[in-house]
C-alpha positions as CSV (number, residue, x, y, z in Angstrom):
1,X,154.8,82.4,92.8
2,X,156.9,79.6,91.3
3,X,160.1,78.0,92.5
4,X,163.3,80.1,92.6
5,X,166.0,78.6,90.5
6,X,169.7,79.0,91.1
7,X,172.1,79.8,88.3
8,X,173.3,76.3,88.1
9,X,169.9,74.8,87.8
10,X,169.1,77.3,84.9
11,X,172.2,76.3,83.1
12,X,171.3,72.6,83.4
13,X,167.8,73.2,81.7
14,X,167.4,72.9,77.9
15,X,166.3,75.6,75.6
16,X,162.6,74.6,75.4
17,X,162.3,74.5,79.2
18,X,163.9,77.9,79.6
19,X,161.5,79.3,76.9
20,X,158.6,77.7,78.8
21,X,159.9,79.2,82.2
22,X,160.3,82.7,80.6
23,X,156.8,82.6,79.1
24,X,155.1,81.5,82.4
25,X,157.0,84.2,84.2
26,X,156.0,86.8,81.8
27,X,152.5,85.8,82.0
28,X,152.6,85.9,85.7
29,X,154.0,89.3,85.8
30,X,151.4,90.6,83.4
31,X,148.6,89.2,85.5
32,X,150.1,90.9,88.5
33,X,150.4,94.2,86.5
34,X,146.7,93.9,85.5
35,X,145.7,93.3,89.1
36,X,147.7,96.4,90.3
37,X,146.2,98.6,87.5
38,X,142.6,97.5,88.5
39,X,143.5,98.3,92.1
40,X,144.9,101.6,91.3
41,X,141.7,102.5,89.1
42,X,139.5,101.5,92.1
43,X,141.5,103.7,94.5
44,X,141.4,106.6,92.3
45,X,137.6,106.3,91.9
46,X,137.3,105.9,95.6
47,X,139.4,109.0,96.1
48,X,137.2,111.0,93.5
49,X,134.0,109.9,95.3
50,X,135.4,110.9,98.7
51,X,136.4,114.3,97.5
52,X,133.0,114.8,95.8
53,X,131.3,113.8,99.2
54,X,133.6,116.2,101.2
55,X,133.8,119.2,98.8
56,X,131.0,118.7,96.3
57,X,127.6,120.1,96.2
58,X,125.5,119.0,99.3
59,X,122.1,117.4,98.8
60,X,120.4,119.6,101.4
61,X,121.1,122.8,99.1
62,X,118.0,123.8,97.3
63,X,117.4,126.7,95.0
64,X,114.0,127.8,96.6
65,X,112.5,126.6,99.8
66,X,108.8,126.6,100.3
67,X,107.8,129.4,102.7
68,X,111.0,131.2,102.5
69,X,111.5,134.6,101.2
70,X,113.7,135.1,98.1
71,X,115.8,138.1,99.0
72,X,118.0,138.1,96.0
73,X,114.9,139.2,93.9
74,X,114.1,142.0,96.4
75,X,117.5,143.5,97.0
76,X,119.7,142.7,93.9
77,X,117.3,143.7,91.1
78,X,116.8,147.3,92.4
79,X,117.1,148.8,88.9
80,X,114.3,146.5,87.6
81,X,112.2,147.1,90.5
82,X,112.5,150.9,90.3
83,X,111.7,151.0,86.6
84,X,108.8,148.8,87.0
85,X,107.2,150.8,89.9
86,X,108.1,154.5,89.2
87,X,110.6,156.6,87.4
88,X,113.0,158.7,89.6
89,X,114.9,161.6,87.9
90,X,118.6,161.7,88.2
91,X,119.9,164.1,90.6
92,X,122.0,167.2,89.3
93,X,125.8,166.7,89.3
94,X,126.3,169.4,92.1
95,X,124.5,167.4,94.4
96,X,126.3,164.2,93.7
97,X,130.0,165.4,93.4
98,X,131.3,167.7,96.1
99,X,134.0,170.1,95.0
100,X,137.4,169.1,96.4
101,X,139.6,171.4,98.5
102,X,143.0,172.2,97.2
103,X,145.9,170.5,98.9
104,X,148.4,172.3,101.1
105,X,151.9,172.0,100.0
106,X,154.0,170.2,102.6
107,X,157.0,171.8,104.1
108,X,160.3,170.1,103.5
109,X,162.2,169.6,106.6
110,X,166.1,169.4,106.5
111,X,167.9,166.7,108.2
112,X,170.9,167.6,110.1
113,X,173.9,165.4,109.8
């Protein structure tokens, strides 16, 4: 950073010197701002990479591993497996739905004051 001027020193400077001083100060502030923006972008990128490594998809995860059974095709596709092998008739509604019993009425109890 440059020299710090007092108010008296600035009043003694002529107009062209003040303009040059202001322009150099402005350029130095813009350079510092650009540097801070670059640092901020780098930090944002580092945070995104760290979050991806911590919470993202892991490299060990594979869709299918050689020599391992695929249980999803065996258990979750029952409808397709049953229709492909044999046809099973639908059971009658009486076997599936049990008749409900009527509910008993609750007796109301009186509270004594």
